[in-house]
DSSP file (Angstrom, degrees, kcal/mol; ACC not computed):
  #  RESIDUE AA STRUCTURE BP1 BP2  ACC     N-H-->O    O-->H-N    N-H-->O    O-->H-N    TCO  KAPPA ALPHA  PHI   PSI    X-CA   Y-CA   Z-CA
    1    1 A X              0   0    0      0, 0.0     2,-0.5     0, 0.0     0, 0.0   0.000 360.0 360.0 360.0 135.0  -13.0 -188.3   42.2
    2    2 A X        -     0   0    0      2,-0.0     2,-0.3     0, 0.0     0, 0.0  -0.911 360.0-177.5-107.7 131.8  -15.8 -190.2   40.4
    3    3 A X        -     0   0    0     -2,-0.5     2,-0.2    13,-0.0    13,-0.1  -0.920  25.2-114.7-125.8 154.7  -18.1 -188.4   37.8
    4    4 A X        -     0   0    0     -2,-0.3    11,-0.6    11,-0.1     2,-0.6  -0.608  18.4-130.8 -87.6 146.9  -21.0 -189.7   35.9
    5    5 A X  E     -A   14   0A   0     -2,-0.2     2,-0.3     9,-0.1     9,-0.2  -0.884  34.1-171.0 -95.0 123.4  -21.1 -190.0   32.1
    6    6 A X  E     -A   13   0A   0      7,-3.1     7,-2.9    -2,-0.6     2,-0.2  -0.837  27.4 -98.9-119.6 151.7  -24.3 -188.3   30.8
    7    7 A X  E     -A   12   0A   0     -2,-0.3     2,-0.3     5,-0.2     5,-0.3  -0.483  33.3-178.4 -68.5 136.6  -26.0 -188.2   27.4
    8    8 A X  E >   -A   11   0A   0      3,-2.3     3,-2.3    -2,-0.2     2,-0.2  -0.844  63.3 -61.8-134.6  95.3  -25.3 -185.0   25.4
    9    9 A X  T 3  S-     0   0    0     -2,-0.3    -1,-0.1     1,-0.3     0, 0.0  -0.488 117.5 -20.6  62.4-128.0  -27.2 -185.2   22.2
   10   10 A X  T 3  S+     0   0    0     -2,-0.2    -1,-0.3    -3,-0.1     2,-0.1   0.437 136.0  62.5 -88.7  -0.9  -25.9 -188.2   20.3
   11   11 A X  E <  S-A    8   0A   0     -3,-2.3    -3,-2.3    -5,-0.0     2,-0.3  -0.336  78.8-121.9-108.1-169.5  -22.7 -188.1   22.4
   12   12 A X  E     +A    7   0A   0     -5,-0.3     2,-0.3    -2,-0.1    -5,-0.2  -0.975  29.0 173.9-136.1 151.6  -21.8 -188.5   26.0
   13   13 A X  E     -A    6   0A   0     -7,-2.9    -7,-3.1    -2,-0.3     2,-0.3  -0.861  22.8-123.1-146.2 178.3  -20.1 -186.1   28.4
   14   14 A X  E     -A    5   0A   0     -2,-0.3     2,-0.5    -9,-0.2    -9,-0.1  -0.894  19.0-128.8-125.2 158.4  -19.0 -185.5   31.9
   15   15 A X        -     0   0    0    -11,-0.6     2,-0.4    -2,-0.3   -11,-0.1  -0.928  19.2-145.6-107.6 130.5  -19.7 -182.6   34.3
   16   16 A X        -     0   0    0     -2,-0.5     5,-0.0   -13,-0.1   -13,-0.0  -0.797  25.8-109.3 -94.6 135.4  -16.8 -181.0   36.0
   17   17 A X    >>  -     0   0    0     -2,-0.4     4,-1.9     1,-0.1     3,-0.6  -0.332  23.9-123.4 -62.3 143.6  -17.3 -179.7   39.6
   18   18 A X  H 3> S+     0   0    0      1,-0.2     4,-2.6     2,-0.2     5,-0.2   0.863 109.8  55.8 -57.7 -40.3  -17.3 -175.9   39.9
   19   19 A X  H 3> S+     0   0    0      1,-0.2     4,-2.5     2,-0.2    -1,-0.2   0.862 107.9  49.5 -64.5 -33.4  -14.5 -175.8   42.4
   20   20 A X  H <> S+     0   0    0     -3,-0.6     4,-2.2     2,-0.2    -1,-0.2   0.897 110.4  50.2 -69.2 -40.7  -12.2 -177.8   40.0
   21   21 A X  H  <>S+     0   0    0     -4,-1.9     5,-2.3     2,-0.2     4,-0.5   0.910 114.5  44.9 -62.3 -42.6  -13.1 -175.4   37.2
   22   22 A X  H ><5S+     0   0    0     -4,-2.6     3,-0.8     3,-0.2    -2,-0.2   0.936 112.8  49.3 -68.2 -47.1  -12.3 -172.4   39.4
   23   23 A X  H 3<5S+     0   0    0     -4,-2.5    -2,-0.2     1,-0.2    -1,-0.2   0.876 118.3  39.0 -61.8 -39.0   -9.0 -173.9   40.8
   24   24 A X  T 3<5S-     0   0    0     -4,-2.2    -1,-0.2    -5,-0.2    -2,-0.2   0.418 105.2-126.8 -93.2   1.5   -7.7 -174.8   37.4
   25   25 A X  T < 5 -     0   0    0     -3,-0.8     2,-0.4    -4,-0.5    -3,-0.2   0.932  37.9-171.8  53.3  50.6   -9.0 -171.7   35.7
   26   26 A X      < +     0   0    0     -5,-2.3    -1,-0.2    -6,-0.2     4,-0.1  -0.623   6.9 179.2 -79.5 126.0  -10.7 -173.7   33.0
   27   27 A X        -     0   0    0      2,-0.4    -1,-0.1    -2,-0.4    18,-0.1   0.305  53.8 -56.1 -96.2-133.4  -12.1 -171.6   30.2
   28   28 A X  S    S+     0   0    0     16,-0.1     2,-0.4     1,-0.1    -2,-0.1   0.533 114.2  60.4 -91.4  -7.8  -14.0 -172.8   27.1
   29   29 A X        -     0   0    0     15,-0.4    15,-1.9    17,-0.0    -2,-0.4  -0.968  53.1-178.2-131.7 137.3  -11.3 -175.2   25.8
   30   30 A X  E     -B   43   0B   0     -2,-0.4     2,-0.5    13,-0.2    13,-0.2  -0.979  26.9-128.3-126.0 143.2   -9.6 -178.3   27.1
   31   31 A X  E     -B   42   0B   0     11,-3.7    11,-2.3    -2,-0.4     2,-0.5  -0.811  26.5-154.9 -86.8 127.1   -6.9 -180.3   25.5
   32   32 A X  E     +B   41   0B   0     -2,-0.5     2,-0.3     9,-0.2     9,-0.2  -0.914  17.2 173.2-109.1 127.7   -7.9 -184.0   25.4
   33   33 A X  E     -B   40   0B   0      7,-2.4     7,-3.1    -2,-0.5     2,-0.5  -0.966  22.7-143.1-130.3 148.1   -5.3 -186.8   25.3
   34   34 A X  E     +B   39   0B   0     -2,-0.3     2,-0.5     5,-0.2     5,-0.2  -0.955  16.2 179.1-110.2 127.3   -5.5 -190.5   25.5
   35   35 A X  E >   -B   38   0B   0      3,-2.3     3,-2.0    -2,-0.5     2,-0.4  -0.888  64.8 -60.3-126.3  99.1   -2.7 -192.3   27.3
   36   36 A X  T 3  S-     0   0    0     -2,-0.5     0, 0.0     1,-0.3     0, 0.0  -0.507 121.1 -14.8  65.0-122.0   -3.4 -196.0   27.3
   37   37 A X  T 3  S+     0   0    0     -2,-0.4     2,-0.3    -3,-0.1    -1,-0.3   0.277 122.4  92.7 -93.8   9.8   -6.7 -196.5   29.2
   38   38 A X  E <   -B   35   0B   0     -3,-2.0    -3,-2.3     2,-0.0     2,-0.5  -0.766  62.1-147.7-108.6 151.1   -6.6 -193.0   30.6
   39   39 A X  E     -B   34   0B   0     -2,-0.3     2,-0.5    -5,-0.2    -5,-0.2  -0.977  14.2-159.7-113.5 125.7   -8.0 -189.7   29.4
   40   40 A X  E     -B   33   0B   0     -7,-3.1    -7,-2.4    -2,-0.5     2,-0.5  -0.930   3.7-166.6-109.2 123.4   -6.0 -186.6   30.3
   41   41 A X  E     -B   32   0B   0     -2,-0.5     2,-0.4    -9,-0.2    -9,-0.2  -0.950   8.3-178.5-109.8 126.5   -7.8 -183.2   30.2
   42   42 A X  E     -B   31   0B   0    -11,-2.3   -11,-3.7    -2,-0.5    -2,-0.0  -0.991  29.0-115.9-126.8 129.6   -5.6 -180.1   30.3
   43   43 A X  E     -B   30   0B   0     -2,-0.4     2,-0.6   -13,-0.2   -13,-0.2  -0.349  22.8-140.6 -62.1 141.2   -6.9 -176.5   30.3
   44   44 A X        -     0   0    0    -15,-1.9     2,-0.8     2,-0.0   -15,-0.4  -0.929  13.9-168.3-104.1 119.0   -5.9 -174.4   27.3
   45   45 A X        +     0   0    0     -2,-0.6     2,-0.3   -18,-0.1   -19,-0.0  -0.718  16.7 170.7-110.4  80.2   -5.0 -170.9   28.2
   46   46 A X        -     0   0    0     -2,-0.8     2,-0.3   -17,-0.1    -2,-0.0  -0.693  25.9-137.8 -90.8 143.2   -4.9 -169.0   24.9
   47   47 A X    >   -     0   0    0     -2,-0.3     3,-1.9     1,-0.1     4,-0.2  -0.737  37.0 -90.2 -93.9 147.2   -4.6 -165.2   24.9
   48   48 A X  T 3  S+     0   0    0     -2,-0.3    -1,-0.1     1,-0.3     4,-0.0  -0.320 111.9   3.3 -56.7 136.1   -6.7 -163.3   22.4
   49   49 A X  T >  S+     0   0    0      1,-0.1     3,-0.9     2,-0.1     4,-0.4   0.731  87.7 147.6  61.0  25.3   -4.8 -162.8   19.1
   50   50 A X  T <  S+     0   0    0     -3,-1.9     3,-0.2     1,-0.2    -2,-0.1   0.885  74.0  27.0 -60.4 -43.5   -1.9 -165.0   20.4
   51   51 A X  T 3> S+     0   0    0     -4,-0.2     4,-1.9     1,-0.2    -1,-0.2   0.193  89.0 107.1-107.1  16.2   -0.9 -166.5   17.1
   52   52 A X  H <> S+     0   0    0     -3,-0.9     4,-3.0     1,-0.2     5,-0.2   0.891  73.6  57.1 -64.3 -41.0   -2.0 -163.8   14.7
   53   53 A X  H  > S+     0   0    0     -4,-0.4     4,-2.1    -3,-0.2    -1,-0.2   0.923 110.8  43.1 -59.4 -46.4    1.5 -162.5   13.9
   54   54 A X  H  > S+     0   0    0      2,-0.2     4,-2.2     1,-0.2    -1,-0.2   0.883 113.8  52.5 -66.0 -38.4    2.6 -165.9   12.6
   55   55 A X  H  X S+     0   0    0     -4,-1.9     4,-2.3     2,-0.2    -2,-0.2   0.913 110.2  47.5 -65.0 -42.0   -0.7 -166.5   10.8
   56   56 A X  H  X S+     0   0    0     -4,-3.0     4,-2.2     2,-0.2    -1,-0.2   0.891 111.0  51.3 -66.8 -38.8   -0.4 -163.2    9.0
   57   57 A X  H  X S+     0   0    0     -4,-2.1     4,-2.0    -5,-0.2    -2,-0.2   0.908 111.2  48.4 -63.4 -41.3    3.3 -163.9    8.0
   58   58 A X  H  X S+     0   0    0     -4,-2.2     4,-1.8     2,-0.2     6,-0.2   0.897 110.1  51.7 -65.1 -41.2    2.2 -167.3    6.7
   59   59 A X  H  X>S+     0   0    0     -4,-2.3     5,-2.6     1,-0.2     6,-0.7   0.902 109.5  50.4 -61.7 -40.9   -0.6 -165.7    4.7
   60   60 A X  H ><5S+     0   0    0     -4,-2.2     3,-0.7     1,-0.2    -2,-0.2   0.908 108.9  51.3 -65.1 -41.7    1.8 -163.1    3.2
   61   61 A X  H 3<5S+     0   0    0     -4,-2.0    -1,-0.2     1,-0.2    -2,-0.2   0.855 115.6  41.2 -64.0 -35.1    4.2 -165.8    2.1
   62   62 A X  H 3<5S-     0   0    0     -4,-1.8    -1,-0.2    -5,-0.1    -2,-0.2   0.435 115.1-111.9 -94.3   0.4    1.5 -167.8    0.4
   63   63 A X  T X<5S+     0   0    0     -3,-0.7     3,-1.0    -4,-0.7    -3,-0.2   0.647  77.3 131.6  80.8  14.6   -0.2 -164.8   -1.2
   64   64 A X  T 3 < +     0   0    0     -5,-2.6    -4,-0.2    -6,-0.2    -5,-0.1   0.477  60.1  67.2 -79.0  -0.9   -3.3 -165.2    1.0
   65   65 A X  T 3  S+     0   0    0     -6,-0.7    -1,-0.2    -5,-0.1     2,-0.1   0.200  70.5 121.7-104.9  16.6   -3.3 -161.5    2.0
   66   66 A X  S <  S-     0   0    0     -3,-1.0     2,-0.1     1,-0.1    -6,-0.0  -0.489  72.3 -98.5 -77.4 150.7   -4.1 -160.1   -1.5
   67   67 A X        -     0   0    0      1,-0.1    -1,-0.1    -2,-0.1     3,-0.1  -0.441  23.5-161.6 -70.0 138.0   -7.2 -157.9   -1.8
   68   68 A X  S    S+     0   0    0      1,-0.2     2,-0.4    -2,-0.1    -1,-0.1   0.720  84.0  35.4 -88.3 -25.3  -10.3 -159.7   -3.1
   69   69 A X  S    S-     0   0    0      0, 0.0    -1,-0.2     0, 0.0     0, 0.0  -0.990  98.9-104.2-127.4 135.3  -12.0 -156.4   -4.1
   70   70 A X        -     0   0    0     -2,-0.4     3,-0.1     1,-0.1    -2,-0.1  -0.291  21.5-138.6 -59.0 143.3  -10.0 -153.4   -5.4
   71   71 A X  S    S+     0   0    0      1,-0.2     2,-0.4    -4,-0.0    -1,-0.1   0.635  90.3  46.3 -81.2 -12.0   -9.6 -150.7   -2.7
   72   72 A X  S    S-     0   0    0      5,-0.0     2,-0.2     4,-0.0    -1,-0.2  -0.992  77.3-149.9-130.2 125.0  -10.3 -147.9   -5.2
   73   73 A X    >   -     0   0    0     -2,-0.4     3,-1.4     1,-0.1     4,-0.5  -0.587  26.2-113.6 -90.4 156.8  -13.2 -148.0   -7.6
   74   74 A X  G >  S+     0   0    0      1,-0.3     3,-0.5    -2,-0.2    -1,-0.1   0.894 116.2  39.1 -56.6 -45.5  -13.1 -146.4  -11.0
   75   75 A X  G >  S+     0   0    0      1,-0.2     3,-0.8     2,-0.1    -1,-0.3   0.372  91.1  93.0 -89.2   6.1  -15.8 -143.8  -10.2
   76   76 A X  G <  S+     0   0    0     -3,-1.4    -1,-0.2     1,-0.2    -2,-0.2   0.827  83.5  50.9 -69.3 -32.0  -14.6 -143.2   -6.7
   77   77 A X  G <  S+     0   0    0     -3,-0.5    -1,-0.2    -4,-0.5    -2,-0.1   0.522  89.2 102.1 -85.9  -4.4  -12.4 -140.2   -7.5
   78   78 A X  S <  S-     0   0    0     -3,-0.8     2,-0.1     1,-0.1    -3,-0.0  -0.397  83.2 -95.7 -78.2 158.3  -15.1 -138.4   -9.5
   79   79 A X        -     0   0    0     -2,-0.1     2,-0.3     1,-0.1    -1,-0.1  -0.456  37.2-121.1 -73.2 143.3  -17.0 -135.5   -8.0
   80   80 A X        -     0   0    0     -2,-0.1     2,-0.5    -3,-0.1    -1,-0.1  -0.614  18.1-146.2 -82.1 142.0  -20.3 -136.2   -6.4
   81   81 A X              0   0    0     -2,-0.3    -1,-0.0     1,-0.1     0, 0.0  -0.948 360.0 360.0-110.3 128.9  -23.4 -134.4   -7.7
   82   82 A X              0   0    0     -2,-0.5    -1,-0.1     0, 0.0    -2,-0.0   0.400 360.0 360.0-107.6 360.0  -26.0 -133.5   -5.1
């Protein structure tokens, strides 16, 4: 299949035919690889929150999950006056 290279801002891009997008279930992201003189595009099928558990574990190990603002303020426990 031959596709045209078109200007996209200061870059250049290609348009993928709709039937190819549908058949390969291409979403918003493609993995781009160069192999010699060839360009390989592979669909990325990530699930929402797929890597969150590992990211949270890593944050905990490095201390990145500490609160930036205290969860209880000094005057929070006092009675409200209306």
